Biopython code that builds the backbone (N, CA, C, O; Angstrom):
import numpy as np
from Bio.PDB.StructureBuilder import StructureBuilder

atoms = [
    (1, "MET", "N", (-6.597, -86.272, 51.250)),
    (1, "MET", "CA", (-6.005, -85.297, 50.304)),
    (1, "MET", "C", (-5.290, -84.053, 50.512)),
    (1, "MET", "O", (-5.843, -83.040, 50.939)),
    (2, "ASN", "N", (-4.172, -84.120, 50.237)),
    (2, "ASN", "CA", (-2.453, -82.885, 50.387)),
    (2, "ASN", "C", (-2.912, -81.806, 50.374)),
    (2, "ASN", "O", (-3.295, -81.465, 49.255)),
    (3, "ALA", "N", (-3.097, -80.831, 51.437)),
    (3, "ALA", "CA", (-3.259, -79.638, 51.198)),
    (3, "ALA", "C", (-2.221, -78.487, 50.934)),
    (3, "ALA", "O", (-1.560, -78.344, 51.963)),
    (4, "LEU", "N", (-1.836, -77.640, 49.985)),
    (4, "LEU", "CA", (-1.033, -77.100, 49.803)),
    (4, "LEU", "C", (-0.220, -76.383, 51.112)),
    (4, "LEU", "O", (-1.009, -75.893, 51.920)),
    (5, "PRO", "N", (0.927, -76.264, 51.396)),
    (5, "PRO", "CA", (1.101, -75.432, 52.506)),
    (5, "PRO", "C", (0.719, -73.806, 52.041)),
    (5, "PRO", "O", (0.915, -73.246, 50.962)),
    (6, "ILE", "N", (0.152, -73.343, 53.187)),
    (6, "ILE", "CA", (0.059, -71.900, 52.970)),
    (6, "ILE", "C", (0.972, -71.063, 52.121)),
    (6, "ILE", "O", (0.646, -70.218, 51.288)),
    (7, "ARG", "N", (2.245, -71.472, 52.501)),
    (7, "ARG", "CA", (2.951, -70.461, 52.040)),
    (7, "ARG", "C", (3.308, -70.390, 50.304)),
    (7, "ARG", "O", (3.503, -69.342, 49.689)),
    (8, "ARG", "N", (3.337, -71.890, 49.666)),
    (8, "ARG", "CA", (3.054, -71.927, 48.392)),
    (8, "ARG", "C", (2.204, -71.529, 47.824)),
    (8, "ARG", "O", (2.459, -70.904, 46.795)),
    (9, "ARG", "N", (0.342, -71.772, 48.379)),
    (9, "ARG", "CA", (-0.648, -71.486, 47.762)),
    (9, "ARG", "C", (-0.477, -69.316, 48.141)),
    (9, "ARG", "O", (-1.098, -68.576, 47.378)),
    (10, "THR", "N", (0.157, -68.843, 49.006)),
    (10, "THR", "CA", (0.842, -67.583, 48.972)),
    (10, "THR", "C", (1.274, -66.812, 47.970)),
    (10, "THR", "O", (0.962, -65.714, 47.509)),
    (11, "LEU", "N", (2.256, -67.838, 47.683)),
    (11, "LEU", "CA", (3.112, -67.209, 46.866)),
    (11, "LEU", "C", (2.686, -67.207, 45.342)),
    (11, "LEU", "O", (2.829, -66.246, 44.587)),
    (12, "GLY", "N", (2.018, -68.714, 44.931)),
    (12, "GLY", "CA", (1.360, -68.868, 43.703)),
    (12, "GLY", "C", (-0.156, -67.628, 43.424)),
    (12, "GLY", "O", (-0.336, -67.227, 42.274)),
    (13, "ALA", "N", (-0.763, -67.320, 44.147)),
    (13, "ALA", "CA", (-1.595, -66.157, 44.369)),
    (13, "ALA", "C", (-0.752, -64.830, 43.882)),
    (13, "ALA", "O", (-0.932, -64.206, 42.837)),
    (14, "LEU", "N", (0.118, -64.589, 44.807)),
    (14, "LEU", "CA", (0.914, -63.416, 44.330)),
    (14, "LEU", "C", (1.388, -62.946, 42.998)),
    (14, "LEU", "O", (1.352, -61.852, 42.434)),
    (15, "LEU", "N", (2.117, -64.832, 42.481)),
    (15, "LEU", "CA", (2.434, -64.645, 41.159)),
    (15, "LEU", "C", (1.322, -64.347, 40.326)),
    (15, "LEU", "O", (1.516, -63.381, 39.588)),
    (16, "ALA", "N", (-0.026, -65.014, 40.209)),
    (16, "ALA", "CA", (-0.940, -64.967, 39.741)),
    (16, "ALA", "C", (-1.677, -63.403, 39.463)),
    (16, "ALA", "O", (-2.050, -62.866, 38.421)),
    (17, "ALA", "N", (-1.695, -62.993, 40.772)),
    (17, "ALA", "CA", (-2.098, -61.214, 40.524)),
    (17, "ALA", "C", (-1.015, -60.666, 40.252)),
    (17, "ALA", "O", (-1.258, -59.463, 40.155)),
    (18, "THR", "N", (0.428, -60.926, 40.009)),
    (18, "THR", "CA", (1.491, -59.916, 39.431)),
    (18, "THR", "C", (1.181, -60.118, 37.588)),
    (18, "THR", "O", (1.228, -59.185, 36.786)),
    (19, "LEU", "N", (0.882, -61.519, 37.251)),
    (19, "LEU", "CA", (0.490, -61.715, 36.079)),
    (19, "LEU", "C", (-0.668, -61.039, 35.014)),
    (19, "LEU", "O", (-0.499, -60.487, 33.927)),
    (20, "LEU", "N", (-1.546, -61.234, 35.560)),
    (20, "LEU", "CA", (-2.753, -60.513, 35.292)),
    (20, "LEU", "C", (-2.509, -58.772, 35.530)),
    (20, "LEU", "O", (-2.891, -57.881, 34.772)),
    (21, "ALA", "N", (-1.819, -58.634, 36.712)),
    (21, "ALA", "CA", (-1.722, -56.782, 36.722)),
    (21, "ALA", "C", (-0.666, -56.550, 35.354)),
    (21, "ALA", "O", (-0.892, -55.621, 34.579)),
    (22, "ALA", "N", (-0.021, -57.067, 35.236)),
    (22, "ALA", "CA", (0.887, -57.044, 33.949)),
    (22, "ALA", "C", (0.117, -56.742, 32.787)),
    (22, "ALA", "O", (0.235, -55.710, 32.126)),
    (23, "CYS", "N", (-0.809, -57.836, 32.524)),
    (23, "CYS", "CA", (-1.457, -57.955, 31.152)),
    (23, "CYS", "C", (-2.460, -56.626, 31.466)),
    (23, "CYS", "O", (-2.397, -56.049, 30.380)),
    (24, "ALA", "N", (-3.133, -56.004, 32.113)),
    (24, "ALA", "CA", (-3.995, -55.215, 32.435)),
    (24, "ALA", "C", (-3.332, -53.524, 32.284)),
    (24, "ALA", "O", (-3.875, -52.540, 32.787)),
    (25, "GLY", "N", (-2.016, -53.498, 31.453)),
    (25, "GLY", "CA", (-1.483, -52.560, 31.433)),
    (25, "GLY", "C", (-1.904, -51.162, 30.553)),
    (25, "GLY", "O", (-2.716, -51.482, 29.685)),
    (26, "PRO", "N", (-1.651, -49.984, 30.529)),
    (26, "PRO", "CA", (-2.363, -49.059, 29.819)),
    (26, "PRO", "C", (-2.247, -49.520, 28.403)),
    (26, "PRO", "O", (-1.337, -50.110, 27.822)),
    (27, "THR", "N", (-3.335, -49.119, 28.032)),
    (27, "THR", "CA", (-3.482, -49.658, 26.346)),
    (27, "THR", "C", (-2.667, -48.675, 25.179)),
    (27, "THR", "O", (-2.674, -47.488, 25.508)),
    (28, "ALA", "N", (-2.081, -48.918, 24.084)),
    (28, "ALA", "CA", (-1.912, -47.716, 23.770)),
    (28, "ALA", "C", (-2.651, -46.402, 22.855)),
    (28, "ALA", "O", (-3.454, -46.578, 21.939)),
    (29, "SER", "N", (-2.313, -45.474, 23.200)),
    (29, "SER", "CA", (-2.778, -44.542, 22.579)),
    (29, "SER", "C", (-3.021, -44.399, 21.273)),
    (29, "SER", "O", (-2.280, -45.199, 20.702)),
    (30, "PRO", "N", (-3.836, -43.650, 20.280)),
    (30, "PRO", "CA", (-3.636, -43.559, 19.165)),
    (30, "PRO", "C", (-2.648, -42.216, 18.962)),
    (30, "PRO", "O", (-2.501, -41.194, 19.631)),
    (31, "PRO", "N", (-2.136, -42.631, 17.913)),
    (31, "PRO", "CA", (-0.740, -41.391, 17.580)),
    (31, "PRO", "C", (-1.634, -39.978, 17.154)),
    (31, "PRO", "O", (-2.696, -39.851, 16.545)),
    (32, "THR", "N", (-0.786, -39.084, 17.706)),
    (32, "THR", "CA", (-1.483, -37.568, 17.864)),
    (32, "THR", "C", (-1.170, -36.963, 15.957)),
    (32, "THR", "O", (-0.300, -37.326, 15.166)),
    (33, "THR", "N", (-1.972, -36.244, 15.841)),
    (33, "THR", "CA", (-1.891, -35.571, 14.473)),
    (33, "THR", "C", (-0.552, -35.305, 13.921)),
    (33, "THR", "O", (-0.159, -35.623, 12.799)),
    (34, "GLY", "N", (0.287, -34.512, 15.097)),
    (34, "GLY", "CA", (1.474, -34.809, 14.400)),
    (34, "GLY", "C", (2.678, -35.994, 14.577)),
    (34, "GLY", "O", (3.864, -35.823, 14.296)),
    (35, "ALA", "N", (2.215, -36.943, 14.987)),
    (35, "ALA", "CA", (3.157, -37.901, 14.835)),
    (35, "ALA", "C", (2.642, -38.609, 13.392)),
    (35, "ALA", "O", (3.487, -39.082, 12.631)),
    (36, "ARG", "N", (1.451, -38.647, 13.119)),
    (36, "ARG", "CA", (1.488, -39.518, 11.767)),
    (36, "ARG", "C", (2.377, -39.154, 10.330)),
    (36, "ARG", "O", (2.636, -38.037, 9.882)),
    (37, "PRO", "N", (2.573, -39.870, 10.036)),
    (37, "PRO", "CA", (3.144, -39.887, 8.320)),
    (37, "PRO", "C", (2.346, -39.020, 7.142)),
    (37, "PRO", "O", (1.177, -39.316, 6.896)),
    (38, "PRO", "N", (2.665, -38.501, 6.795)),
    (38, "PRO", "CA", (2.008, -38.010, 5.490)),
    (38, "PRO", "C", (1.675, -39.115, 4.675)),
    (38, "PRO", "O", (2.657, -39.858, 4.654)),
    (39, "ILE", "N", (0.765, -39.567, 4.005)),
    (39, "ILE", "CA", (0.323, -40.208, 2.636)),
    (39, "ILE", "C", (0.419, -39.955, 1.629)),
    (39, "ILE", "O", (-0.412, -39.048, 1.659)),
    (40, "VAL", "N", (0.821, -39.965, 0.409)),
    (40, "VAL", "CA", (1.391, -39.739, -0.599)),
    (40, "VAL", "C", (0.551, -40.712, -1.577)),
    (40, "VAL", "O", (1.057, -41.806, -1.830)),
    (41, "PHE", "N", (-0.613, -40.407, -2.104)),
    (41, "PHE", "CA", (-1.292, -41.126, -2.945)),
    (41, "PHE", "C", (-0.410, -40.449, -4.851)),
    (41, "PHE", "O", (-0.411, -39.301, -5.294)),
    (42, "VAL", "N", (0.120, -41.571, -5.406)),
    (42, "VAL", "CA", (0.296, -41.845, -6.863)),
    (42, "VAL", "C", (-0.323, -42.347, -7.819)),
    (42, "VAL", "O", (-0.332, -43.578, -7.807)),
    (43, "HIS", "N", (-0.902, -41.808, -8.736)),
    (43, "HIS", "CA", (-2.284, -42.470, -10.027)),
    (43, "HIS", "C", (-0.730, -42.890, -10.491)),
    (43, "HIS", "O", (0.345, -42.409, -10.134)),
    (44, "GLY", "N", (-1.079, -44.145, -11.568)),
    (44, "GLY", "CA", (-0.910, -44.530, -12.542)),
    (44, "GLY", "C", (-0.455, -44.137, -13.552)),
    (44, "GLY", "O", (-0.094, -42.960, -13.573)),
    (45, "ASN", "N", (-0.283, -45.036, -14.870)),
    (45, "ASN", "CA", (-0.121, -44.378, -15.715)),
    (45, "ASN", "C", (-0.833, -43.713, -16.595)),
    (45, "ASN", "O", (-1.678, -44.488, -17.043)),
    (46, "GLY", "N", (-0.928, -42.619, -17.096)),
    (46, "GLY", "CA", (-2.024, -41.970, -17.873)),
    (46, "GLY", "C", (-3.042, -41.625, -16.750)),
    (46, "GLY", "O", (-3.898, -41.084, -17.450)),
    (47, "ASP", "N", (-3.549, -41.568, -15.439)),
    (47, "ASP", "CA", (-4.712, -41.268, -14.628)),
    (47, "ASP", "C", (-4.072, -40.030, -14.082)),
    (47, "ASP", "O", (-2.933, -39.637, -14.337)),
    (48, "SER", "N", (-5.024, -39.425, -13.235)),
    (48, "SER", "CA", (-4.925, -38.489, -12.654)),
    (48, "SER", "C", (-4.842, -38.420, -11.335)),
    (48, "SER", "O", (-5.235, -39.439, -10.767)),
    (49, "ALA", "N", (-4.396, -37.411, -10.532)),
    (49, "ALA", "CA", (-4.708, -37.481, -9.057)),
    (49, "ALA", "C", (-6.077, -37.374, -8.386)),
    (49, "ALA", "O", (-6.213, -37.570, -7.179)),
    (50, "ALA", "N", (-7.212, -37.018, -9.299)),
    (50, "ALA", "CA", (-8.531, -37.240, -9.321)),
    (50, "ALA", "C", (-8.913, -38.438, -8.609)),
    (50, "ALA", "O", (-9.694, -38.590, -7.669)),
    (51, "LEU", "N", (-8.219, -39.231, -9.233)),
    (51, "LEU", "CA", (-8.612, -40.428, -9.392)),
    (51, "LEU", "C", (-8.913, -41.070, -7.557)),
    (51, "LEU", "O", (-9.787, -41.822, -7.126)),
    (52, "TRP", "N", (-7.934, -40.474, -6.960)),
    (52, "TRP", "CA", (-7.758, -40.849, -5.347)),
    (52, "TRP", "C", (-8.556, -40.138, -4.488)),
    (52, "TRP", "O", (-8.509, -40.452, -3.298)),
    (53, "THR", "N", (-9.442, -39.045, -4.913)),
    (53, "THR", "CA", (-10.572, -38.093, -4.329)),
    (53, "THR", "C", (-11.280, -39.104, -3.060)),
    (53, "THR", "O", (-11.128, -38.925, -1.852)),
    (54, "PRO", "N", (-11.980, -40.057, -3.635)),
    (54, "PRO", "CA", (-12.815, -40.808, -2.893)),
    (54, "PRO", "C", (-11.414, -41.445, -1.966)),
    (54, "PRO", "O", (-11.254, -40.856, -0.897)),
    (55, "THR", "N", (-10.766, -42.165, -2.158)),
    (55, "THR", "CA", (-9.731, -42.782, -1.185)),
    (55, "THR", "C", (-9.544, -41.728, -0.206)),
    (55, "THR", "O", (-9.859, -42.215, 0.880)),
    (56, "ILE", "N", (-9.122, -40.307, -0.036)),
    (56, "ILE", "CA", (-8.685, -39.286, 0.600)),
    (56, "ILE", "C", (-9.408, -38.851, 1.410)),
    (56, "ILE", "O", (-9.004, -38.278, 2.421)),
    (57, "TRP", "N", (-10.957, -39.091, 1.046)),
    (57, "TRP", "CA", (-12.521, -38.819, 1.517)),
    (57, "TRP", "C", (-12.643, -39.880, 2.690)),
    (57, "TRP", "O", (-13.075, -39.647, 3.819)),
    (58, "ARG", "N", (-12.113, -41.253, 2.134)),
    (58, "ARG", "CA", (-12.036, -42.373, 3.423)),
    (58, "ARG", "C", (-11.132, -42.137, 4.197)),
    (58, "ARG", "O", (-11.612, -42.229, 5.326)),
    (59, "TRP", "N", (-10.016, -41.867, 4.253)),
    (59, "TRP", "CA", (-8.878, -42.074, 5.166)),
    (59, "TRP", "C", (-9.462, -40.780, 6.199)),
    (59, "TRP", "O", (-9.398, -41.059, 7.396)),
    (60, "GLN", "N", (-10.133, -39.121, 5.795)),
    (60, "GLN", "CA", (-10.499, -38.190, 6.707)),
    (60, "GLN", "C", (-11.544, -38.907, 7.285)),
    (60, "GLN", "O", (-11.651, -38.814, 8.508)),
    (61, "SER", "N", (-12.352, -39.613, 6.667)),
    (61, "SER", "CA", (-13.827, -40.360, 7.619)),
    (61, "SER", "C", (-13.178, -40.987, 8.702)),
    (61, "SER", "O", (-13.648, -41.164, 9.826)),
    (62, "ASN", "N", (-12.021, -41.323, 8.267)),
    (62, "ASN", "CA", (-11.622, -42.243, 9.735)),
    (62, "ASN", "C", (-10.355, -41.304, 10.681)),
    (62, "ASN", "O", (-9.922, -41.766, 11.737)),
    (63, "GLY", "N", (-10.136, -40.700, 10.430)),
    (63, "GLY", "CA", (-10.004, -39.636, 11.043)),
    (63, "GLY", "C", (-8.294, -39.003, 11.097)),
    (63, "GLY", "O", (-7.508, -38.434, 11.854)),
    (64, "TRP", "N", (-8.403, -39.552, 9.754)),
    (64, "TRP", "CA", (-6.713, -38.719, 9.140)),
    (64, "TRP", "C", (-6.495, -37.388, 8.785)),
    (64, "TRP", "O", (-6.748, -36.937, 7.668)),
    (65, "PRO", "N", (-6.056, -36.786, 9.662)),
    (65, "PRO", "CA", (-5.911, -35.344, 8.810)),
    (65, "PRO", "C", (-5.845, -34.847, 7.612)),
    (65, "PRO", "O", (-4.790, -35.126, 7.042)),
    (66, "ARG", "N", (-6.493, -34.287, 7.083)),
    (66, "ARG", "CA", (-6.463, -33.677, 5.822)),
    (66, "ARG", "C", (-5.618, -33.417, 5.346)),
    (66, "ARG", "O", (-5.518, -33.820, 4.187)),
    (67, "GLU", "N", (-4.201, -32.386, 6.064)),
    (67, "GLU", "CA", (-3.298, -31.993, 5.438)),
    (67, "GLU", "C", (-2.052, -33.141, 5.824)),
    (67, "GLU", "O", (-0.864, -32.817, 5.830)),
    (68, "ARG", "N", (-2.369, -34.047, 6.032)),
    (68, "ARG", "CA", (-1.408, -35.201, 6.389)),
    (68, "ARG", "C", (-1.634, -36.199, 5.144)),
    (68, "ARG", "O", (-0.868, -37.162, 5.170)),
    (69, "LEU", "N", (-2.633, -36.158, 3.937)),
    (69, "LEU", "CA", (-2.726, -36.744, 2.709)),
    (69, "LEU", "C", (-2.652, -35.892, 1.367)),
    (69, "LEU", "O", (-3.223, -34.818, 1.181)),
    (70, "VAL", "N", (-2.007, -36.434, 0.653)),
    (70, "VAL", "CA", (-1.694, -35.714, -0.716)),
    (70, "VAL", "C", (-1.834, -36.864, -1.519)),
    (70, "VAL", "O", (-1.732, -38.068, -1.286)),
    (71, "ALA", "N", (-2.155, -36.039, -2.760)),
    (71, "ALA", "CA", (-2.843, -36.804, -3.870)),
    (71, "ALA", "C", (-1.496, -35.962, -5.333)),
    (71, "ALA", "O", (-1.571, -34.747, -5.514)),
    (72, "VAL", "N", (-0.728, -36.576, -5.938)),
    (72, "VAL", "CA", (0.158, -36.400, -6.752)),
    (72, "VAL", "C", (-0.069, -36.280, -7.998)),
    (72, "VAL", "O", (-0.444, -37.318, -8.544)),
    (73, "ASP", "N", (0.057, -35.093, -8.837)),
    (73, "ASP", "CA", (-0.617, -35.346, -10.473)),
    (73, "ASP", "C", (0.838, -34.299, -11.166)),
    (73, "ASP", "O", (1.265, -33.149, -11.068)),
    (74, "PHE", "N", (1.235, -35.813, -12.000)),
    (74, "PHE", "CA", (2.386, -35.529, -12.882)),
    (74, "PHE", "C", (1.839, -34.835, -14.185)),
    (74, "PHE", "O", (1.094, -35.361, -15.012)),
    (75, "PRO", "N", (2.414, -33.386, -14.218)),
    (75, "PRO", "CA", (2.620, -32.894, -15.593)),
    (75, "PRO", "C", (2.134, -33.906, -17.129)),
    (75, "PRO", "O", (1.205, -33.562, -17.859)),
    (76, "LEU", "N", (2.770, -34.838, -17.306)),
    (76, "LEU", "CA", (2.874, -35.837, -18.092)),
    (76, "LEU", "C", (2.701, -37.406, -17.580)),
    (76, "LEU", "O", (3.657, -38.004, -17.087)),
    (77, "PRO", "N", (1.558, -37.944, -17.722)),
    (77, "PRO", "CA", (1.443, -38.828, -16.628)),
    (77, "PRO", "C", (1.960, -39.768, -17.584)),
    (77, "PRO", "O", (2.926, -40.352, -17.093)),
    (78, "SER", "N", (1.722, -40.118, -18.667)),
    (78, "SER", "CA", (2.171, -41.256, -19.435)),
    (78, "SER", "C", (3.288, -41.591, -19.753)),
    (78, "SER", "O", (3.864, -40.750, -20.444)),
    (79, "ALA", "N", (4.073, -42.856, -19.443)),
    (79, "ALA", "CA", (5.180, -43.084, -19.315)),
    (79, "ALA", "C", (5.683, -43.524, -20.879)),
    (79, "ALA", "O", (4.956, -44.099, -21.689)),
    (80, "ARG", "N", (7.144, -43.107, -21.128)),
    (80, "ARG", "CA", (7.556, -43.102, -22.452)),
    (80, "ARG", "C", (7.600, -44.985, -22.709)),
    (80, "ARG", "O", (7.552, -45.723, -21.725)),
    (81, "ASP", "N", (7.686, -45.498, -24.002)),
    (81, "ASP", "CA", (7.701, -46.438, -24.393)),
    (81, "ASP", "C", (9.093, -46.878, -24.358)),
    (81, "ASP", "O", (9.244, -48.074, -24.110)),
    (82, "ASP", "N", (10.198, -46.143, -24.560)),
    (82, "ASP", "CA", (11.080, -46.698, -24.165)),
    (82, "ASP", "C", (11.972, -45.197, -23.612)),
    (82, "ASP", "O", (12.002, -44.081, -24.130)),
    (83, "ASN", "N", (12.688, -45.755, -22.277)),
    (83, "ASN", "CA", (12.659, -44.685, -21.455)),
    (83, "ASN", "C", (14.024, -44.105, -21.851)),
    (83, "ASN", "O", (14.312, -43.234, -21.030)),
    (84, "THR", "N", (14.889, -44.231, -22.699)),
    (84, "THR", "CA", (15.675, -43.797, -23.214)),
    (84, "THR", "C", (15.718, -42.749, -24.567)),
    (84, "THR", "O", (16.675, -42.030, -24.856)),
    (85, "VAL", "N", (14.542, -42.842, -25.255)),
    (85, "VAL", "CA", (14.191, -42.551, -26.147)),
    (85, "VAL", "C", (13.164, -41.324, -25.996)),
    (85, "VAL", "O", (12.115, -41.648, -25.440)),
    (86, "ALA", "N", (13.277, -39.805, -26.432)),
    (86, "ALA", "CA", (11.676, -38.657, -25.955)),
    (86, "ALA", "C", (10.822, -38.972, -26.759)),
    (86, "ALA", "O", (10.882, -39.063, -27.985)),
    (87, "GLN", "N", (9.890, -39.168, -25.956)),
    (87, "GLN", "CA", (8.553, -39.296, -26.943)),
    (87, "GLN", "C", (8.024, -37.518, -26.466)),
    (87, "GLN", "O", (8.585, -36.841, -25.605)),
    (88, "ALA", "N", (6.991, -37.149, -27.189)),
    (88, "ALA", "CA", (6.156, -35.786, -27.368)),
    (88, "ALA", "C", (4.961, -36.520, -26.056)),
    (88, "ALA", "O", (4.517, -37.654, -26.237)),
    (89, "GLY", "N", (4.601, -35.767, -24.906)),
    (89, "GLY", "CA", (3.727, -35.705, -24.409)),
    (89, "GLY", "C", (3.879, -37.151, -23.281)),
    (89, "GLY", "O", (2.937, -37.717, -22.725)),
    (90, "ARG", "N", (4.838, -37.381, -23.208)),
    (90, "ARG", "CA", (5.289, -38.634, -22.646)),
    (90, "ARG", "C", (6.643, -38.185, -21.364)),
    (90, "ARG", "O", (7.530, -37.381, -21.652)),
    (91, "SER", "N", (6.564, -38.822, -20.087)),
    (91, "SER", "CA", (7.414, -38.461, -19.687)),
    (91, "SER", "C", (8.682, -39.794, -19.441)),
    (91, "SER", "O", (8.457, -40.881, -19.974)),
    (92, "SER", "N", (10.231, -39.564, -18.451)),
    (92, "SER", "CA", (10.896, -40.759, -18.577)),
    (92, "SER", "C", (10.977, -40.783, -17.220)),
    (92, "SER", "O", (10.406, -39.933, -16.536)),
    (93, "ALA", "N", (11.860, -41.981, -16.590)),
    (93, "ALA", "CA", (11.175, -42.094, -14.749)),
    (93, "ALA", "C", (12.452, -41.118, -14.381)),
    (93, "ALA", "O", (12.754, -41.158, -13.188)),
    (94, "ASP", "N", (13.141, -40.369, -15.090)),
    (94, "ASP", "CA", (13.872, -39.414, -14.482)),
    (94, "ASP", "C", (13.303, -38.098, -14.239)),
    (94, "ASP", "O", (13.503, -37.268, -13.352)),
    (95, "GLU", "N", (12.432, -38.126, -15.402)),
    (95, "GLU", "CA", (11.375, -36.506, -14.982)),
    (95, "GLU", "C", (10.490, -36.974, -14.054)),
    (95, "GLU", "O", (10.486, -36.242, -13.065)),
    (96, "GLN", "N", (9.753, -37.880, -13.973)),
    (96, "GLN", "CA", (9.327, -38.554, -12.532)),
    (96, "GLN", "C", (9.420, -37.829, -11.138)),
    (96, "GLN", "O", (8.744, -37.106, -10.406)),
    (97, "MET", "N", (10.981, -38.606, -11.213)),
    (97, "MET", "CA", (11.560, -38.450, -10.251)),
    (97, "MET", "C", (11.867, -37.148, -9.871)),
    (97, "MET", "O", (11.736, -36.785, -8.702)),
    (98, "ARG", "N", (12.211, -36.512, -10.634)),
    (98, "ARG", "CA", (12.894, -34.702, -10.442)),
    (98, "ARG", "C", (11.584, -34.442, -9.978)),
    (98, "ARG", "O", (11.533, -33.884, -8.881)),
    (99, "TYR", "N", (10.626, -34.678, -10.476)),
    (99, "TYR", "CA", (9.067, -33.644, -9.826)),
    (99, "TYR", "C", (8.596, -34.292, -9.345)),
    (99, "TYR", "O", (7.414, -33.949, -9.361)),
    (100, "LEU", "N", (8.761, -35.511, -8.613)),
    (100, "LEU", "CA", (8.499, -35.443, -6.674)),
    (100, "LEU", "C", (9.454, -34.849, -5.896)),
    (100, "LEU", "O", (9.309, -34.795, -4.674)),
]
sb = StructureBuilder()
sb.init_structure("model")
sb.init_model(0)
sb.init_chain("A")
sb.init_seg("    ")
for serial, (resi, resn, name, xyz) in enumerate(atoms, 1):
    if name == "N":
        sb.init_residue(resn, " ", resi, " ")
    sb.init_atom(name, np.array(xyz, "f"), 0.0, 1.0, " ", f" {name:<3s}", serial, name[0])
structure = sb.get_structure()
């Protein structure tokens, strides 16, 4: 049985140790509060921002700061049947975009 020369074994061990050291690098730390983007919850047609309360509580319980969680409540949440024709109590896409 041929034994590897000492030099080859040493180089192999050194390479293996280097690869293991690279794998054991520092782990990523969670983002700080200031680094987290705001999360904006927008309800669907005819709903209200109150719909998102349980979801916001869930995000908070998972460590997301309350000041970074926002639920938007549109004044006229129902959409028009035809975006080009004015309807009482209904908003157009342009009106909703201006509100945001």
